[in-house]
ROSE-573545 format. One record per residue (C-alpha): x, y, z. Coordinates in steps of 0.25 Angstrom, whole numbers. Layout:
{r {X; Y; Z}}
...
This chain:
{r {14; 119; -47}}
{r {7; 124; -34}}
{r {16; 129; -24}}
{r {13; 122; -9}}
{r {18; 123; 5}}
{r {16; 108; 9}}
{r {21; 111; 23}}
{r {33; 115; 32}}
{r {44; 111; 38}}
{r {47; 110; 53}}
{r {63; 113; 58}}
{r {68; 104; 68}}
{r {82; 98; 73}}
{r {84; 83; 72}}
{r {96; 78; 77}}
{r {105; 91; 74}}
{r {98; 93; 61}}
{r {88; 103; 57}}
{r {76; 94; 50}}
{r {65; 100; 43}}
{r {53; 92; 44}}
{r {40; 96; 33}}
{r {26; 97; 40}}
{r {15; 96; 30}}
{r {4; 103; 27}}
{r {-10; 99; 28}}
{r {-17; 94; 18}}
{r {-22; 95; 8}}
{r {-12; 104; 1}}
{r {-14; 120; -2}}
{r {-15; 126; -12}}
{r {-25; 113; -17}}
{r {-21; 103; -26}}
{r {-23; 105; -40}}
{r {-29; 94; -46}}
{r {-34; 100; -60}}
{r {-32; 95; -73}}
{r {-22; 82; -74}}
{r {-22; 80; -59}}
{r {-38; 78; -58}}
{r {-37; 69; -70}}
{r {-27; 62; -62}}
{r {-35; 60; -50}}
{r {-47; 57; -58}}
{r {-39; 45; -63}}
{r {-34; 41; -51}}
{r {-48; 42; -43}}
{r {-53; 34; -57}}
{r {-41; 23; -53}}
{r {-46; 21; -39}}
{r {-60; 19; -44}}
{r {-54; 8; -53}}
{r {-47; 2; -41}}
{r {-57; 2; -31}}
{r {-66; -5; -39}}
{r {-57; -17; -39}}
{r {-64; -19; -26}}
{r {-76; -24; -34}}
{r {-71; -29; -47}}
{r {-61; -41; -40}}
{r {-67; -54; -35}}
{r {-59; -51; -21}}
{r {-54; -39; -20}}
{r {-48; -40; -7}}
{r {-40; -52; -12}}
{r {-32; -40; -20}}
{r {-33; -30; -8}}
{r {-25; -41; 0}}
{r {-14; -41; -11}}
{r {-15; -28; -15}}
{r {-12; -22; -1}}
{r {-1; -32; 0}}
{r {5; -26; -11}}
{r {4; -12; -8}}
{r {9; -17; 6}}
{r {22; -23; -1}}
{r {24; -10; -11}}
{r {23; -1; -1}}
{r {32; -8; 9}}
{r {42; -7; -2}}
{r {43; 7; -3}}
{r {47; 8; 11}}
{r {58; -2; 7}}
{r {54; -17; 10}}
{r {58; -28; 1}}
{r {45; -36; 4}}
{r {36; -41; -8}}
{r {22; -48; -9}}
{r {26; -59; -8}}
{r {32; -57; 5}}
{r {22; -51; 9}}
{r {13; -63; 6}}
{r {23; -72; 11}}
{r {24; -64; 23}}
{r {9; -66; 26}}
{r {9; -80; 22}}
{r {20; -81; 36}}
{r {29; -87; 25}}
{r {40; -77; 22}}
{r {52; -85; 22}}
{r {63; -74; 15}}
{r {54; -63; 18}}
{r {59; -49; 21}}
{r {52; -50; 34}}
{r {53; -35; 39}}
{r {48; -31; 26}}
{r {37; -42; 23}}
{r {32; -35; 37}}
{r {31; -21; 35}}
{r {23; -25; 21}}
{r {15; -33; 29}}
{r {11; -22; 41}}
{r {9; -13; 27}}
{r {-4; -21; 24}}
{r {-8; -22; 41}}
{r {-8; -7; 40}}
{r {-15; -5; 28}}
{r {-26; -16; 30}}
{r {-27; -10; 46}}
{r {-30; 2; 41}}
{r {-40; -1; 30}}
{r {-48; -10; 41}}
{r {-48; 3; 50}}
{r {-54; 11; 41}}
{r {-64; 0; 36}}
{r {-69; 1; 52}}
{r {-72; 17; 50}}
{r {-58; 20; 56}}
{r {-53; 34; 49}}
{r {-41; 37; 42}}
{r {-33; 43; 51}}
{r {-20; 44; 58}}
{r {-23; 35; 69}}
{r {-25; 25; 59}}
{r {-12; 27; 50}}
{r {-5; 25; 63}}
{r {-12; 10; 66}}
{r {-6; 8; 52}}
{r {5; 10; 54}}
{r {5; 4; 64}}
{r {2; -6; 58}}
{r {11; -6; 47}}
{r {25; -4; 57}}
{r {21; -17; 67}}
{r {32; -25; 68}}
{r {38; -19; 55}}
{r {52; -13; 54}}
{r {46; 1; 59}}
{r {40; -5; 72}}
{r {48; 4; 79}}
{r {45; 16; 72}}
{r {30; 19; 80}}
{r {21; 11; 72}}
{r {8; 17; 74}}
{r {12; 31; 78}}
{r {18; 45; 73}}
{r {31; 46; 73}}
{r {40; 55; 84}}
{r {50; 57; 77}}
{r {55; 65; 65}}
{r {57; 56; 52}}
{r {63; 60; 39}}
{r {62; 53; 24}}
{r {76; 50; 17}}
{r {89; 54; 21}}
{r {94; 49; 34}}
{r {89; 60; 45}}
{r {79; 70; 46}}
{r {92; 81; 43}}
{r {93; 74; 29}}
{r {81; 67; 25}}
{r {73; 70; 13}}
{r {61; 75; 21}}
{r {57; 76; 35}}
{r {42; 74; 39}}
{r {36; 81; 51}}
{r {42; 80; 64}}
{r {31; 74; 75}}
{r {26; 85; 81}}
{r {21; 87; 68}}
{r {15; 75; 65}}
{r {2; 75; 72}}
{r {-2; 88; 65}}
{r {0; 82; 53}}
{r {-5; 69; 53}}
{r {-19; 75; 59}}
{r {-17; 84; 47}}
{r {-16; 73; 38}}
{r {-27; 66; 44}}
{r {-38; 76; 43}}
{r {-33; 76; 26}}
{r {-37; 61; 27}}
{r {-52; 65; 31}}
{r {-52; 81; 25}}
{r {-65; 82; 17}}
{r {-65; 96; 13}}
{r {-53; 97; 6}}
{r {-58; 90; -8}}
{r {-48; 81; -8}}
{r {-51; 66; -17}}
{r {-46; 55; -10}}
{r {-34; 51; -19}}
{r {-29; 67; -16}}
{r {-32; 66; -1}}
{r {-23; 51; -1}}
{r {-13; 57; -11}}
{r {-10; 70; -3}}
{r {-11; 63; 11}}
{r {-1; 52; 8}}
{r {10; 62; 5}}
{r {5; 70; 19}}
{r {7; 57; 27}}
{r {22; 53; 18}}
{r {25; 69; 21}}
{r {22; 68; 39}}
{r {29; 53; 39}}
{r {21; 53; 53}}
{r {26; 39; 55}}
{r {41; 33; 59}}
{r {40; 23; 49}}
{r {29; 17; 38}}
{r {25; 30; 33}}
{r {27; 27; 18}}
{r {17; 16; 19}}
{r {8; 22; 27}}
{r {8; 33; 19}}
{r {5; 26; 6}}
{r {-7; 17; 15}}
{r {-13; 29; 19}}
{r {-16; 33; 2}}
{r {-23; 17; 1}}
{r {-31; 23; 14}}
{r {-33; 35; 11}}
{r {-40; 32; -3}}
{r {-49; 20; 5}}
{r {-54; 32; 16}}
{r {-58; 39; 3}}
{r {-68; 29; -2}}
{r {-59; 30; -15}}
{r {-54; 15; -13}}
{r {-65; 4; -6}}
{r {-51; -4; -3}}
{r {-36; 0; -2}}
{r {-32; -3; -16}}
{r {-24; 10; -18}}
{r {-8; 8; -15}}
{r {2; 19; -22}}
{r {16; 10; -18}}
{r {17; 5; -28}}
{r {15; 17; -35}}
{r {25; 25; -26}}
{r {35; 12; -27}}
{r {37; 15; -43}}
{r {37; 29; -41}}
{r {45; 31; -29}}
{r {53; 43; -30}}
{r {42; 52; -39}}
{r {34; 47; -25}}
{r {44; 53; -15}}
{r {45; 65; -25}}
{r {33; 70; -24}}
{r {30; 68; -11}}
{r {44; 77; -7}}
{r {37; 86; -19}}
{r {24; 89; -11}}
{r {33; 90; 1}}
{r {41; 101; -3}}
{r {34; 108; -16}}
{r {18; 105; -13}}
{r {17; 96; -25}}
{r {5; 88; -22}}
{r {0; 89; -36}}
{r {13; 80; -42}}
{r {10; 71; -30}}
{r {-5; 69; -32}}
{r {-1; 68; -47}}
{r {8; 55; -41}}
{r {-2; 49; -32}}
{r {-13; 50; -43}}
{r {-5; 43; -53}}
{r {-3; 33; -42}}
{r {-14; 31; -40}}
{r {-19; 30; -53}}
{r {-7; 20; -59}}
{r {-11; 11; -45}}
{r {-25; 11; -45}}
{r {-24; 6; -60}}
{r {-14; -4; -54}}
{r {-23; -9; -45}}
{r {-32; -12; -54}}
{r {-24; -19; -62}}
{r {-19; -27; -54}}
{r {-31; -33; -47}}
{r {-36; -36; -63}}
{r {-26; -44; -65}}
{r {-27; -52; -53}}
{r {-40; -54; -55}}
{r {-36; -58; -70}}
{r {-24; -67; -64}}
{r {-32; -76; -55}}
{r {-43; -76; -64}}
{r {-33; -81; -74}}
{r {-27; -91; -66}}
{r {-41; -96; -60}}
{r {-45; -99; -73}}
{r {-32; -107; -76}}
{r {-33; -115; -66}}
{r {-50; -118; -67}}
{r {-47; -123; -81}}
{r {-35; -132; -78}}
{r {-43; -143; -74}}
{r {-57; -147; -67}}
{r {-65; -139; -55}}
{r {-60; -151; -46}}
{r {-45; -151; -51}}
{r {-45; -132; -53}}
{r {-54; -131; -39}}
{r {-42; -132; -29}}
{r {-31; -122; -37}}
{r {-43; -112; -39}}
{r {-46; -111; -23}}
{r {-31; -110; -19}}
{r {-31; -100; -33}}
{r {-41; -92; -27}}
{r {-34; -92; -14}}
{r {-20; -88; -20}}
{r {-30; -75; -24}}
{r {-31; -73; -12}}
{r {-16; -73; -7}}
{r {-7; -74; -18}}
{r {6; -80; -9}}
{r {1; -92; 0}}
{r {6; -104; 6}}
{r {-2; -120; 4}}
{r {-9; -117; 19}}
{r {-14; -104; 15}}
{r {-21; -109; 4}}
{r {-27; -121; 9}}
{r {-33; -111; 19}}
{r {-38; -101; 8}}
{r {-43; -110; -1}}
{r {-48; -122; 8}}
{r {-43; -133; 2}}
{r {-32; -144; 9}}
{r {-18; -141; 9}}
{r {-16; -152; 0}}
{r {-27; -147; -11}}
{r {-21; -133; -10}}
{r {-8; -137; -12}}
{r {-12; -146; -25}}
{r {-20; -133; -30}}
{r {-8; -124; -29}}
{r {3; -133; -36}}
{r {-11; -135; -44}}
{r {-7; -119; -46}}
{r {7; -119; -47}}
{r {5; -127; -60}}
{r {-3; -116; -66}}
{r {7; -107; -63}}
{r {-1; -98; -55}}
{r {5; -101; -41}}
{r {19; -102; -38}}
{r {27; -107; -24}}
{r {36; -97; -18}}
{r {45; -104; -7}}
{r {50; -115; -17}}
{r {49; -124; -4}}
{r {41; -138; 0}}
{r {35; -132; 13}}
{r {29; -120; 16}}
{r {26; -116; 2}}
{r {20; -104; -2}}
{r {13; -101; -17}}
{r {11; -88; -24}}
{r {0; -86; -35}}
{r {11; -79; -43}}
{r {4; -69; -54}}
{r {-6; -65; -43}}
{r {5; -60; -35}}
{r {13; -56; -46}}
{r {1; -45; -51}}
{r {0; -42; -36}}
{r {15; -37; -34}}
{r {18; -30; -48}}
{r {26; -18; -43}}
{r {28; -24; -32}}
{r {43; -28; -31}}
{r {53; -21; -22}}
């Protein structure tokens, strides 16, 4: 095990107590990461898995449909880590403006996660650099009209925060004091764009995530934004043409080990153990995403064929158009499906009833009016692992 000093402590008095806030050293770690042997092979496996994931954008008939739903799945999972109880169905109901019984605050938080990611990707697409200003913009989107909106949306914190415990004096971990934030974040921004350290993009994303979580630059939303940063760095570094890799399910599944690995980096400089954990997560998650995409495509193809063979072309035409619309948004109402399919309201209603008879579509509300329909198996495949 390599011995490293990963930072220094700044002692101050807060509430009459001495508080040791941790100020991390700039990246990359010194001495450098050990990458020989099994770790190098793991890096190669992770890189290959990302390549397979990126190829989805050329294999799927419409990758944007997968991206639409997959981003929302990630938003739900990442927000669940922070304690929200919202589900993928809740989010899609909210986007329908049909949200009886939906935990409004929770689902708004998830919706703003989607907005933050989309804002970041749009800005990168316009040629804006991945920088602290963009992170602040994304944070503002993340925190708008949510429960943390009073906690300086879009601004670095100006007071001491902490992780665990009831106050800085008994916290499990205390991030840098406010006056150290600018220099810490400036060094992290430089690391985003460093070209002379020889680090592959995957390792840059692994190290940057820990550093961001250690700095904890905002009063709230650090966990969600730190997880978004991984996808942004992989896209920015050219490994993914679309932001399709999200580690929230992996972090959620291995939550205790995730926090332990972060803590051991800070306390003992165990970067290699964190990198192994991170790369294993990339391999698992990328392969899982590829499998999900293939299963979704197969699900739709089988259902299409079943409907197509059920009657004449004129009989199956409308249900097939509605089924295609449900593939775009697997939770919809008749009004939306009519607009998306270009069919009249009565024709859409008949088509939906046909899909219900085929066991492909289910009605969610149990009501006679304002009914909501779900492409059940399609949503189930998307939501695997997403239960709170």
